[in-house]
C-alpha positions as CSV (number, residue, x, y, z in Angstrom):
1,M,10.1,-4.3,30.6
2,S,11.1,-6.3,27.6
3,T,10.9,-3.2,25.3
4,A,13.8,-1.6,27.2
5,T,15.7,-4.8,26.7
6,T,15.1,-4.8,23.0
7,S,16.1,-1.1,22.6
8,S,19.3,-1.5,24.4
9,R,20.4,-4.7,22.7
10,P,24.0,-4.2,21.5
11,F,25.0,-4.5,17.8
12,P,28.3,-5.6,16.5
13,W,31.1,-3.0,16.3
14,Y,31.3,-3.3,12.5
15,Y,28.0,-1.7,12.2
16,R,29.1,1.6,13.6
17,P,30.4,3.2,10.4
18,L,26.9,2.3,8.8
19,E,25.4,4.1,11.9
20,W,27.6,7.2,11.3
21,L,26.7,7.2,7.6
22,L,23.1,7.0,8.3
23,L,23.2,9.8,10.8
24,S,25.3,11.9,8.3
25,L,22.8,11.5,5.6
26,A,19.9,12.4,8.0
27,S,21.5,15.6,8.7
28,L,21.7,16.8,5.0
29,P,19.2,19.4,4.0
30,W,15.8,18.4,2.7
31,A,16.7,19.5,-0.7
32,V,19.7,17.2,-0.9
33,L,17.7,14.3,0.6
34,Y,15.0,14.5,-2.0
35,G,17.8,14.7,-4.6
36,L,19.1,11.4,-3.2
37,A,15.4,10.0,-3.4
38,S,15.2,10.9,-6.9
39,G,18.3,8.8,-7.5
40,L,16.9,5.9,-5.4
41,Y,13.7,6.1,-7.5
42,L,15.6,5.6,-10.8
43,L,17.6,2.8,-9.2
44,M,14.7,0.9,-7.9
45,A,12.4,1.5,-10.9
46,Y,14.8,0.9,-13.8
47,V,17.9,-0.8,-12.6
48,V,17.0,-3.1,-9.8
49,R,13.4,-3.2,-10.7
50,Y,12.6,-3.8,-7.0
51,R,9.6,-6.1,-6.7
52,R,8.3,-4.9,-10.0
53,R,6.3,-7.9,-11.0
54,V,4.5,-8.0,-7.6
55,I,3.8,-4.3,-7.5
56,Y,2.6,-4.2,-11.1
57,T,0.4,-7.4,-10.5
58,N,-1.1,-6.0,-7.2
59,L,-2.0,-2.8,-9.1
60,R,-3.4,-4.5,-12.1
61,N,-5.7,-6.7,-9.9
62,S,-6.6,-3.8,-7.6
63,F,-7.7,-1.5,-10.5
64,P,-9.0,-3.7,-13.2
65,D,-10.6,-0.6,-15.0
66,K,-7.4,1.3,-15.4
67,T,-5.5,1.1,-18.7
68,E,-2.1,-0.4,-19.0
69,A,-0.7,3.1,-19.4
70,E,-2.3,4.2,-16.1
71,I,-1.0,1.1,-14.3
72,R,2.5,1.8,-15.3
73,Q,2.1,5.3,-14.4
74,L,1.0,4.2,-10.9
75,T,3.9,1.7,-10.6
76,R,6.3,4.7,-11.2
77,G,4.4,6.8,-8.8
78,F,4.9,4.2,-6.2
79,Y,8.6,4.0,-6.6
80,R,8.8,7.8,-6.4
81,H,6.7,7.8,-3.3
82,F,8.6,4.9,-1.7
83,A,12.0,6.6,-2.3
84,E,10.9,9.8,-0.7
85,V,9.4,8.1,2.3
86,M,12.7,6.3,2.9
87,V,14.5,9.5,3.2
88,E,11.6,11.1,5.2
89,I,11.8,8.2,7.7
90,L,15.6,8.5,7.9
91,K,15.2,12.3,8.7
92,L,13.5,11.3,11.8
93,A,16.9,10.6,13.4
94,V,17.7,14.2,13.7
95,M,14.5,16.2,12.9
96,P,13.5,18.6,15.8
97,P,9.9,17.7,17.2
98,A,8.6,21.1,16.4
99,E,9.4,20.6,12.7
100,L,7.8,17.2,12.5
101,L,4.6,18.9,14.0
102,R,4.7,21.6,11.5
103,R,4.9,18.9,8.7
104,V,1.8,16.8,10.0
105,E,-1.6,18.3,10.1
106,F,-4.2,16.7,12.4
107,R,-7.8,16.2,11.6
108,N,-10.2,15.1,14.3
109,A,-7.4,14.2,16.7
110,E,-9.6,15.7,19.4
111,L,-11.5,12.3,19.3
112,L,-8.2,10.7,20.9
113,D,-7.9,13.7,23.3
114,Q,-11.4,13.0,24.5
115,W,-10.8,9.3,25.1
116,L,-7.6,10.2,26.9
117,A,-9.3,12.8,29.1
118,E,-11.8,10.1,30.0
119,G,-9.1,7.9,31.2
120,R,-9.7,5.3,28.6
121,L,-7.5,2.7,26.8
122,A,-8.0,3.1,23.0
123,L,-6.9,1.3,19.9
124,A,-5.6,3.3,16.7
125,L,-5.6,1.2,13.6
126,G,-3.1,2.5,10.9
127,S,-1.8,1.1,7.6
128,H,1.2,1.5,5.3
129,T,-0.2,4.4,3.5
130,G,1.5,7.8,3.1
131,N,4.4,8.0,5.6
132,W,3.4,5.3,8.2
133,E,6.4,5.8,10.4
134,W,5.3,9.5,11.0
135,I,1.9,8.2,12.5
136,L,3.4,7.1,15.7
137,T,6.2,9.6,16.0
138,S,4.0,12.8,15.3
139,G,1.0,11.3,17.4
140,A,3.3,11.0,20.4
141,L,3.9,14.6,20.1
142,R,0.4,15.8,19.4
143,L,-1.2,13.7,22.3
144,R,-0.6,13.9,25.9
145,Q,3.1,12.9,26.7
146,G,3.7,9.3,27.7
147,T,0.2,8.0,26.6
148,V,1.1,6.5,23.0
149,D,2.3,3.0,22.6
150,G,3.2,1.5,19.1
151,V,2.9,-2.3,18.5
152,Y,5.8,-3.6,16.3
153,K,7.5,-6.7,15.2
154,P,11.2,-6.7,16.3
155,L,13.8,-7.1,13.6
156,M,16.3,-9.9,13.5
157,N,19.2,-7.8,12.6
158,P,20.6,-6.1,15.9
159,F,21.7,-2.9,14.2
160,F,18.5,-2.2,12.3
161,E,16.5,-3.1,15.3
162,H,18.5,-0.6,17.4
163,F,18.3,2.2,14.7
164,L,14.6,1.9,13.9
165,Y,13.7,1.6,17.7
166,R,15.5,4.9,18.3
167,L,13.7,6.7,15.5
168,R,10.3,5.4,16.5
169,T,10.8,6.3,20.3
170,R,12.8,9.6,20.2
171,T,9.4,11.7,20.3
172,G,8.2,9.9,23.5
173,A,6.3,6.9,22.1
174,Q,7.0,3.5,23.6
175,L,7.2,0.3,21.6
176,V,5.5,-3.0,22.4
177,P,6.5,-6.3,20.7
178,M,3.6,-8.1,19.0
179,R,3.9,-11.1,21.2
180,E,3.5,-8.9,24.4
181,V,0.5,-6.9,23.3
182,L,-2.1,-8.8,25.4
183,R,0.2,-8.7,28.5
184,H,0.8,-4.9,28.0
185,L,-2.9,-4.1,27.8
186,V,-3.7,-6.2,30.8
187,R,-1.0,-4.2,32.7
188,H,-2.3,-0.8,31.5
189,R,-6.0,-1.4,31.1
190,S,-7.0,1.2,33.7
191,E,-4.7,3.9,32.1
192,A,-5.4,6.6,29.5
193,R,-3.3,5.2,26.6
194,V,-3.6,4.9,22.8
195,I,-2.2,1.8,21.4
196,S,-1.2,2.2,17.7
197,L,-1.2,-0.8,15.4
198,L,-0.5,-1.2,11.6
199,S,-3.3,-3.6,10.7
200,D,-2.9,-4.1,7.0
201,Q,-0.5,-6.9,6.7
202,A,-1.8,-10.2,5.2
203,A,-2.7,-12.7,7.9
204,G,-1.8,-16.4,7.7
205,P,-4.0,-19.4,8.6
206,E,-2.5,-19.5,12.0
207,D,-3.7,-16.0,12.8
208,K,-7.5,-16.8,12.5
209,P,-7.8,-14.3,9.6
210,Y,-11.0,-12.5,8.5
211,W,-11.5,-13.0,4.6
212,T,-13.2,-10.2,2.7
213,T,-13.2,-8.9,-0.9
214,F,-10.7,-6.0,-0.7
215,L,-9.8,-4.0,-4.0
216,H,-11.4,-6.7,-6.0
217,Q,-9.5,-9.6,-4.5
218,D,-10.0,-12.1,-1.5
219,T,-7.9,-10.7,1.2
220,S,-7.0,-11.8,4.8
221,F,-7.0,-9.4,7.8
222,Y,-5.7,-9.9,11.3
223,T,-8.7,-10.0,13.8
224,G,-6.7,-9.0,16.8
225,A,-8.2,-5.5,17.0
226,D,-11.8,-7.3,17.3
227,R,-10.7,-9.6,20.0
228,L,-8.8,-6.8,22.0
229,A,-11.7,-4.3,21.6
230,A,-14.1,-6.8,22.9
231,Q,-11.9,-8.0,25.8
232,F,-11.0,-4.5,27.1
233,N,-14.1,-2.8,26.0
234,C,-12.1,0.0,24.4
235,P,-12.8,2.4,21.8
236,V,-11.2,2.0,18.2
237,A,-10.1,4.6,15.8
238,Y,-8.9,4.4,12.1
239,V,-5.9,6.6,11.3
240,N,-4.8,7.5,7.9
241,I,-1.8,9.6,7.1
242,R,-2.2,11.3,3.6
243,R,0.4,13.1,1.7
244,L,-0.6,16.8,0.9
245,R,2.7,17.6,-0.8
246,R,6.4,16.7,-0.6
247,G,7.2,16.1,3.0
248,H,3.8,17.3,4.5
249,Y,1.0,15.2,5.4
250,E,-2.4,15.2,7.0
251,L,-3.3,12.6,9.7
252,A,-7.0,12.0,10.0
253,V,-8.8,10.1,12.8
254,T,-12.0,8.2,12.1
255,E,-14.1,6.7,14.8
256,I,-14.8,2.9,14.3
257,H,-16.2,2.0,17.7
258,D,-17.1,4.2,20.7
259,G,-16.2,1.5,23.3
260,N,-19.6,1.9,25.0
261,T,-21.4,-1.0,23.2
262,P,-20.2,-4.6,24.1
263,L,-18.7,-6.4,21.2
264,D,-18.6,-10.1,20.4
265,K,-15.0,-11.2,20.3
266,N,-15.8,-13.7,17.7
267,A,-17.2,-11.0,15.4
268,T,-15.3,-8.9,12.9
269,V,-17.1,-5.6,13.0
270,I,-13.9,-3.6,13.5
271,T,-11.8,-5.5,11.0
272,E,-14.5,-5.0,8.3
273,A,-14.8,-1.4,9.1
274,F,-11.1,-0.9,8.9
275,A,-10.9,-2.8,5.5
276,R,-13.6,-0.5,4.0
277,L,-11.9,2.7,5.2
278,L,-8.5,1.5,4.0
279,E,-10.0,0.5,0.7
280,R,-11.5,4.0,0.3
281,D,-8.1,5.6,1.0
282,I,-6.1,3.5,-1.3
283,Q,-8.4,4.1,-4.1
284,A,-8.0,7.9,-3.6
285,S,-4.3,7.8,-3.6
286,P,-3.1,4.3,-5.1
287,A,0.7,5.2,-5.6
288,D,1.0,6.1,-1.9
289,Y,0.4,2.6,-0.6
290,L,3.1,0.1,0.2
291,W,2.4,-2.4,-2.6
């Protein structure tokens, strides 16, 4: 399969010291890593001012009823959250599976268990809320072994492609490049599998987007989930991962479509339901979204 080719793609030798550095950092105790995250927060928020205008504008437009002081507080909260998520993702390189499961509480994951027990192919739609990289990795541990696939966009840089591929698959998940999703589903349509997709990226005109009012703004969404659910007659769930406290999350599963009622591939029932659920969760924890 092409996923194996992607994972084994070599990277230039001069990236090797960077790999050693990242693995060394990942091996540090949590307290030290969060100390580094605090420094990273200060760097991004006050020195580099990483995407500050974009983040502030998105928050201002999404929450017009909040005061300027509240928007500035949310902006600082985003930088702190993002810095901590970065070290948490890095920790995946060495974190024992049992520890990851201790740090993620599951709510209503029995729905996915049921679909797998019935031998069904299911879609799980996530977003860049909380620690999105822990969705696939913890889900692969919680659900039946070898039944979770994650859809991703391969990176151009060969080292970071290799490194992130290893992080995402070390708990048993498989990765499927976006361009091969349809072929992958055809190949496995009769198998019990959960296909995980992050579905909140803005879609372009070439993607046949669905437009809706989202957080007080006209926003485009990919409609691939609607087409895939209709074509393969599969159930669909919305997955949200919510921060409980530092380094601990709750992963909640909500049914969007049971897979028993035929869908019109040209309709956008799935995407609209996803947009409303995501909007609810962002409003509940605005700083924990990837603005």
